[in-house]
Legacy VTK file of the C-alpha trace (Angstrom):
# vtk DataFile Version 3.0
C-alpha trace
ASCII
DATASET POLYDATA
POINTS 280 float
101.945 94.293 52.252
103.580 96.796 50.084
106.237 94.310 49.193
103.578 91.664 48.050
101.794 94.411 46.121
105.112 95.238 44.510
105.651 91.680 43.409
102.156 91.208 42.053
102.395 94.318 39.937
105.731 93.468 38.734
104.423 90.146 37.503
101.419 92.060 35.863
103.899 94.203 33.909
105.888 91.261 32.782
102.624 89.507 31.538
101.530 92.694 29.717
104.833 92.819 28.012
104.800 89.128 27.277
101.464 89.633 25.377
103.269 91.882 22.842
105.720 89.110 22.006
104.213 88.752 18.415
104.927 92.527 17.626
107.131 92.024 14.630
108.196 95.562 14.103
109.640 95.600 17.877
111.658 92.477 17.117
112.918 93.649 13.781
114.300 96.898 15.190
115.958 94.942 18.111
117.401 92.413 15.762
118.726 95.064 13.408
120.575 96.550 16.435
121.818 93.143 17.441
123.163 92.462 14.032
125.157 95.656 13.934
126.702 94.896 17.290
127.374 91.191 16.387
129.204 92.389 13.124
131.534 94.659 15.418
132.048 91.511 17.671
132.721 89.185 14.773
135.252 91.896 13.151
137.096 91.752 16.413
136.974 88.016 16.575
138.166 87.546 12.845
140.212 90.714 12.636
142.815 89.229 10.466
140.311 88.965 7.690
140.984 91.291 4.890
137.556 92.600 5.298
138.101 93.743 8.979
141.810 94.227 9.302
142.071 97.702 7.884
139.508 98.865 10.342
140.404 96.893 13.576
144.190 97.357 13.396
143.820 101.280 13.660
141.215 100.861 16.258
143.213 98.722 18.708
146.305 100.999 18.122
144.462 103.838 19.689
144.845 102.080 23.070
148.705 101.826 22.844
151.191 99.425 21.587
151.275 97.019 24.437
147.460 96.448 24.263
147.446 96.303 20.583
150.366 93.596 20.482
148.698 91.551 23.053
145.349 91.433 21.184
147.192 90.259 17.953
148.637 87.178 19.632
146.918 83.936 20.508
145.448 83.455 23.269
145.858 87.164 24.362
143.434 87.909 21.463
140.665 86.395 23.442
141.946 87.860 26.775
141.707 91.203 25.296
138.547 90.730 23.270
136.104 91.820 26.137
138.098 95.053 26.458
138.309 96.074 22.824
134.675 95.070 21.933
133.358 96.576 25.204
134.634 99.953 24.139
133.603 99.654 20.533
130.100 98.632 21.669
130.183 101.667 24.061
130.884 104.198 21.424
128.327 102.601 18.987
125.702 102.739 21.717
126.229 106.368 22.322
125.196 106.955 18.740
122.281 104.305 18.468
121.148 102.662 21.538
119.122 105.600 23.080
117.158 105.957 19.762
116.672 102.142 19.451
115.299 101.864 22.897
113.234 104.931 22.231
111.817 103.607 19.017
110.860 100.369 20.902
109.222 102.300 23.725
107.019 104.266 21.130
106.152 101.101 19.513
105.021 99.572 22.779
103.167 102.812 23.743
101.209 102.721 20.478
100.408 99.008 20.865
99.068 99.348 24.384
96.921 102.538 23.712
96.088 101.913 20.016
97.476 105.298 19.034
98.282 105.641 15.404
101.834 106.922 14.216
102.147 110.500 13.214
101.887 111.241 9.534
105.260 113.269 9.395
108.298 114.213 11.572
110.466 116.922 10.563
114.220 116.344 10.360
114.658 118.695 13.121
112.275 117.236 15.380
113.785 113.730 14.967
117.235 115.162 15.358
116.269 116.767 18.687
114.632 113.565 19.892
117.775 111.546 18.890
119.822 114.192 20.927
117.654 113.899 24.000
117.522 110.152 23.992
121.361 109.920 23.458
121.959 112.383 26.349
119.677 110.407 28.686
121.345 107.032 27.769
124.729 108.637 28.149
124.008 110.100 31.653
122.843 106.625 32.896
125.671 104.821 31.427
128.424 107.137 32.404
127.216 106.568 36.045
127.738 102.800 35.270
131.102 103.455 33.754
132.193 105.451 36.965
131.076 102.510 39.112
133.166 100.223 36.931
136.361 102.202 36.575
136.677 105.073 39.179
134.910 103.428 42.193
137.629 100.559 42.425
140.188 103.166 42.256
138.637 105.159 45.055
138.331 102.149 47.225
141.880 100.799 46.284
143.519 101.235 49.673
140.530 99.540 51.384
140.398 96.735 49.072
144.046 96.054 48.262
145.473 92.940 50.191
141.993 91.441 51.158
140.710 88.963 48.602
137.553 88.688 50.598
136.925 92.515 50.365
137.609 92.404 46.578
135.201 89.509 46.079
132.498 91.160 48.058
133.094 94.457 46.223
133.032 92.727 42.824
130.302 90.192 43.332
127.957 91.947 45.738
128.518 95.715 46.104
128.898 96.608 42.510
125.951 94.627 41.347
123.904 96.237 44.013
124.885 99.651 42.912
123.936 98.707 39.265
120.507 97.755 40.440
120.120 100.939 42.505
121.080 103.189 39.590
118.798 101.180 37.215
116.103 101.508 39.726
116.381 105.216 39.733
116.444 105.786 35.904
114.438 102.835 34.833
111.744 104.981 33.109
113.925 107.845 31.728
114.585 106.692 28.107
110.993 105.543 27.454
109.471 108.675 29.148
111.670 110.895 26.920
110.850 108.805 23.795
107.022 108.846 24.352
106.595 112.376 25.412
109.529 114.055 23.575
110.650 115.858 26.527
114.347 116.808 27.366
116.710 114.700 29.381
116.171 116.478 32.567
112.524 115.963 32.504
112.961 112.323 31.602
115.421 111.634 34.423
113.370 113.669 36.823
110.189 111.650 36.120
111.885 108.453 36.471
113.114 109.632 40.031
109.445 110.460 40.758
108.325 106.948 39.813
111.125 105.479 42.006
110.023 107.683 44.869
106.573 106.540 44.595
107.266 102.802 44.343
110.990 101.935 45.065
110.120 98.168 45.536
108.639 97.884 42.162
111.575 99.732 40.557
114.037 97.317 42.526
112.399 94.317 41.211
112.167 95.669 37.626
115.940 96.426 37.813
116.952 93.080 39.209
114.905 91.276 36.527
116.568 93.227 33.703
120.117 93.123 35.041
120.590 89.674 36.370
121.716 88.000 33.340
123.835 90.917 31.843
125.574 91.347 35.022
126.113 87.609 35.634
127.649 87.427 31.972
129.931 90.589 32.855
131.092 88.772 36.113
131.820 85.638 34.352
133.959 87.529 31.806
136.021 88.975 34.627
137.436 85.356 34.971
138.678 85.411 31.336
142.238 84.274 32.447
140.605 81.115 34.034
138.398 80.582 31.115
141.358 80.817 28.735
143.625 78.604 30.958
140.939 75.790 31.723
138.714 75.800 28.588
139.008 76.993 24.967
139.909 80.627 24.644
137.317 80.949 21.877
134.764 80.543 24.650
135.212 84.289 25.304
133.631 84.971 22.000
130.746 82.824 22.576
129.974 84.379 26.125
130.024 87.906 24.370
127.697 86.624 21.767
125.416 85.185 24.262
125.294 88.572 25.935
124.333 90.424 22.781
121.490 87.833 22.221
120.379 88.361 25.718
120.317 92.103 25.193
117.479 91.562 22.628
115.147 90.242 25.237
116.395 92.401 28.107
115.651 95.592 25.940
112.192 94.067 24.920
111.119 93.579 28.463
112.705 96.853 29.786
110.901 98.913 27.379
107.711 96.879 27.386
107.417 96.921 31.437
108.432 100.544 31.785
105.980 101.721 29.083
103.086 99.778 30.584
103.782 101.368 33.910
104.125 104.894 32.421
100.614 104.401 30.841
99.175 103.184 34.169
100.463 106.315 35.890
98.920 108.743 33.268
LINES 1 281
280 0 1 2 3 4 5 6 7 8 9 10 11 12 13 14 15 16 17 18 19 20 21 22 23 24 25 26 27 28 29 30 31 32 33 34 35 36 37 38 39 40 41 42 43 44 45 46 47 48 49 50 51 52 53 54 55 56 57 58 59 60 61 62 63 64 65 66 67 68 69 70 71 72 73 74 75 76 77 78 79 80 81 82 83 84 85 86 87 88 89 90 91 92 93 94 95 96 97 98 99 100 101 102 103 104 105 106 107 108 109 110 111 112 113 114 115 116 117 118 119 120 121 122 123 124 125 126 127 128 129 130 131 132 133 134 135 136 137 138 139 140 141 142 143 144 145 146 147 148 149 150 151 152 153 154 155 156 157 158 159 160 161 162 163 164 165 166 167 168 169 170 171 172 173 174 175 176 177 178 179 180 181 182 183 184 185 186 187 188 189 190 191 192 193 194 195 196 197 198 199 200 201 202 203 204 205 206 207 208 209 210 211 212 213 214 215 216 217 218 219 220 221 222 223 224 225 226 227 228 229 230 231 232 233 234 235 236 237 238 239 240 241 242 243 244 245 246 247 248 249 250 251 252 253 254 255 256 257 258 259 260 261 262 263 264 265 266 267 268 269 270 271 272 273 274 275 276 277 278 279
């Protein structure tokens, strides 16, 4: 019964978010963030352009001569594109993504409740909110990063020499862990943004929501992650893509990922904020 109720409530949250599809300010903020990310992606794609070369060349050199040389030769350029763009996007996200998601969450909250915006916010208050949102985003994504980088190293002796174990780890176990982490912290960023609390309160409150309704959190997380994780897994086959198809396809897959993020972030914040309001 709880399983069916979880599905029904999940569908209700989705429909409530969908009803806000016409909120132009939300889309403008998400689109602005997409354009910044796309510019960074395009700079990596067309790095020989005089406009981008002076920035991209020092950037790739930070990762060592071997990596940089591989990036500057075709088709190695596209084999290395997810790596260099991924790190560039990560560092940009540290600065901006928590605030963007927080801004979207606040706009959803005001739309749902009819609350008007405050007349003024001091620089100090805005800076403190940015810091708390950034730290909340960073805690969540560092865990994802550890799953991506450190967990395979820890399980190396178990995985090595067994293609089946490697496939199961990469295509089943890791995505499952992503869903678990997302389920635990699904509400942290919007809660911090709406109530202007610190990172610990936001994370703790999200854990409380998970404890009260883990099935709902699971469905929400699967819905949010299924396309981004699928695209990420597709990019792990970049050698096959480059060998069997056009290397430039890597760029287009990354671009589709950025476009997908617009809608993922819309529904993530929309559904999370609606649930937070329902729990008030």
